[in-house]
One Martini backbone bead per residue (centre of mass of N, CA, C, O) as a GRO file, in nm:
protein
  113
    1UNK     BB    1   1.949   1.108  -5.110
    2UNK     BB    2   2.205   1.238  -5.311
    3UNK     BB    3   2.386   1.359  -5.541
    4UNK     BB    4   2.536   1.651  -5.579
    5UNK     BB    5   2.537   1.880  -5.790
    6UNK     BB    6   2.803   2.077  -5.943
    7UNK     BB    7   2.564   2.283  -5.974
    8UNK     BB    8   2.404   2.564  -5.930
    9UNK     BB    9   2.101   2.690  -5.992
   10UNK     BB   10   2.182   2.975  -6.089
   11UNK     BB   11   2.393   2.871  -6.298
   12UNK     BB   12   2.197   2.689  -6.468
   13UNK     BB   13   2.058   2.928  -6.622
   14UNK     BB   14   2.306   2.950  -6.840
   15UNK     BB   15   2.194   2.678  -6.947
   16UNK     BB   16   2.075   2.445  -7.196
   17UNK     BB   17   1.824   2.316  -7.017
   18UNK     BB   18   1.593   2.148  -6.880
   19UNK     BB   19   1.345   2.173  -6.654
   20UNK     BB   20   1.403   1.902  -6.523
   21UNK     BB   21   1.703   1.952  -6.466
   22UNK     BB   22   1.665   2.204  -6.300
   23UNK     BB   23   1.484   2.078  -6.082
   24UNK     BB   24   1.689   1.872  -5.985
   25UNK     BB   25   1.904   2.070  -5.893
   26UNK     BB   26   1.726   2.236  -5.697
   27UNK     BB   27   1.628   2.002  -5.516
   28UNK     BB   28   1.905   1.902  -5.414
   29UNK     BB   29   1.991   2.173  -5.288
   30UNK     BB   30   1.749   2.206  -5.098
   31UNK     BB   31   1.800   1.947  -4.936
   32UNK     BB   32   2.082   2.026  -4.838
   33UNK     BB   33   2.000   2.290  -4.689
   34UNK     BB   34   1.800   2.157  -4.498
   35UNK     BB   35   2.007   1.977  -4.354
   36UNK     BB   36   2.188   2.212  -4.254
   37UNK     BB   37   1.967   2.367  -4.085
   38UNK     BB   38   1.949   2.142  -3.858
   39UNK     BB   39   2.264   2.230  -3.757
   40UNK     BB   40   2.213   2.496  -3.645
   41UNK     BB   41   2.342   2.774  -3.455
   42UNK     BB   42   2.157   3.043  -3.351
   43UNK     BB   43   2.400   3.188  -3.186
   44UNK     BB   44   2.623   3.236  -3.390
   45UNK     BB   45   2.444   3.452  -3.610
   46UNK     BB   46   2.201   3.495  -3.439
   47UNK     BB   47   1.963   3.764  -3.361
   48UNK     BB   48   1.760   3.907  -3.106
   49UNK     BB   49   1.557   4.140  -3.025
   50UNK     BB   50   1.418   4.274  -2.769
   51UNK     BB   51   1.127   4.315  -2.615
   52UNK     BB   52   0.987   4.650  -2.523
   53UNK     BB   53   0.692   4.563  -2.593
   54UNK     BB   54   0.359   4.467  -2.685
   55UNK     BB   55   0.446   4.491  -2.963
   56UNK     BB   56   0.455   4.335  -3.246
   57UNK     BB   57   0.690   4.162  -3.440
   58UNK     BB   58   0.866   4.106  -3.714
   59UNK     BB   59   1.002   3.812  -3.840
   60UNK     BB   60   1.326   3.798  -3.989
   61UNK     BB   61   1.475   3.552  -4.209
   62UNK     BB   62   1.802   3.438  -4.291
   63UNK     BB   63   1.935   3.203  -4.544
   64UNK     BB   64   2.286   3.124  -4.619
   65UNK     BB   65   2.598   3.052  -4.798
   66UNK     BB   66   2.644   3.386  -4.896
   67UNK     BB   67   2.763   3.550  -4.621
   68UNK     BB   68   2.983   3.739  -4.802
   69UNK     BB   69   3.209   3.725  -5.067
   70UNK     BB   70   2.922   3.789  -5.235
   71UNK     BB   71   2.649   3.899  -5.394
   72UNK     BB   72   2.467   3.844  -5.153
   73UNK     BB   73   2.642   3.994  -4.939
   74UNK     BB   74   2.653   4.270  -5.092
   75UNK     BB   75   2.307   4.271  -5.090
   76UNK     BB   76   2.251   4.296  -4.805
   77UNK     BB   77   1.962   4.419  -4.583
   78UNK     BB   78   1.986   4.404  -4.269
   79UNK     BB   79   2.065   4.717  -4.194
   80UNK     BB   80   1.758   4.830  -4.277
   81UNK     BB   81   1.631   4.731  -4.036
   82UNK     BB   82   1.401   4.789  -3.784
   83UNK     BB   83   1.413   4.718  -3.439
   84UNK     BB   84   1.115   4.824  -3.377
   85UNK     BB   85   0.973   4.598  -3.604
   86UNK     BB   86   1.225   4.390  -3.606
   87UNK     BB   87   1.317   4.053  -3.594
   88UNK     BB   88   1.638   3.933  -3.641
   89UNK     BB   89   1.751   3.655  -3.850
   90UNK     BB   90   2.067   3.476  -3.900
   91UNK     BB   91   2.177   3.217  -4.133
   92UNK     BB   92   2.469   3.022  -4.177
   93UNK     BB   93   2.597   2.753  -4.402
   94UNK     BB   94   2.876   2.892  -4.356
   95UNK     BB   95   3.172   2.998  -4.314
   96UNK     BB   96   3.373   3.234  -4.217
   97UNK     BB   97   3.559   3.454  -4.448
   98UNK     BB   98   3.654   3.748  -4.321
   99UNK     BB   99   3.485   3.959  -4.440
  100UNK     BB  100   3.331   4.264  -4.454
  101UNK     BB  101   3.051   4.145  -4.515
  102UNK     BB  102   3.024   3.948  -4.278
  103UNK     BB  103   3.065   4.161  -4.060
  104UNK     BB  104   2.816   4.334  -4.127
  105UNK     BB  105   2.605   4.110  -4.090
  106UNK     BB  106   2.676   4.035  -3.799
  107UNK     BB  107   2.627   4.315  -3.673
  108UNK     BB  108   2.329   4.335  -3.756
  109UNK     BB  109   2.234   4.081  -3.606
  110UNK     BB  110   2.339   4.165  -3.316
  111UNK     BB  111   2.161   4.438  -3.322
  112UNK     BB  112   1.871   4.363  -3.457
  113UNK     BB  113   1.896   4.504  -3.784
   0.00000   0.00000   0.00000
């Protein structure tokens, strides 16, 4: 663990930096997100729909710090999953921002679709 770069990997794409510098930025942020994920409370924002048959379902999990009023939250596809075939899990590494986007994602996760 080291100091987290002040720029996110996606934003770094906009700058003329070397591949090595980009890899350094991406690796540090990936390590930071991995550490955060170890502290997640899966009951907080994750929901699994109960199995109602012997047919196996695909488990789809999303993890992001941007599940709110952010382009990632705006384009979240959680509500398009069919809970007949998918067990949905959603993990947020950031606090609830109170936005309509976060509310929609939370409702989809709690509905299991």
